[in-house]
C-alpha positions, 0 to 999 in steps of 0.5 A: 500500499502506498503512503498517503503522504507520498500519494499527496506530495506526487499529486502536488508536484504533478500539479506544480508541473502542470501549472509549469507547463501552462506557464512555459506555453504563455512564455512562448507565445508572449515571446513569439508574439513580441520577437516576430512583430514588426514593431518595436526596438530591435535592441529591446528584442535583442535583449529579450533573446539574450535573457531567453538563453540566459534564464534557461541556463541559470535555471539548469544550474541551479536545478543541478545544484538543488538535486546534488543537495537533495541527493546529498540530503537523501544519502545522509539520511539513508547512512544514519537510518533514518529511511526505515521503510519503502515509503520513507524512501519513496518520499525522500526520492519524491523530494529528490525530483522535486528539488531538480525541477523547482528552479525551472518551475520558478523561471517559467512562472516568473517569465509568464508573469513578466511578459504578460503582465508587464508586456516586457517586449512592447 
């Protein structure tokens, strides 16, 4: 039987990932509309294109650091006997997966809000 805590945490992460998908689609739509429009400053468009690549690299590095930290915590818990049960092991692995995706979800959400709310390309 699967732990209620593991199931609820997994559903919470799935919901966060679904929201990140919507945020990413919103960001792509806003950026394409702004970058491909005939009007607007070339320097603003170039800055946004540069920022787009820079943010992806930053989110990837932050994700690597976060997952490294989560794996380290996992191994320390395992070494000192804090993971007694399969449920505890499952929950710890769910936390590692969440740590890996967290920074990308935050960037996607921030970009969607910035581009739709503030109109950074207009």
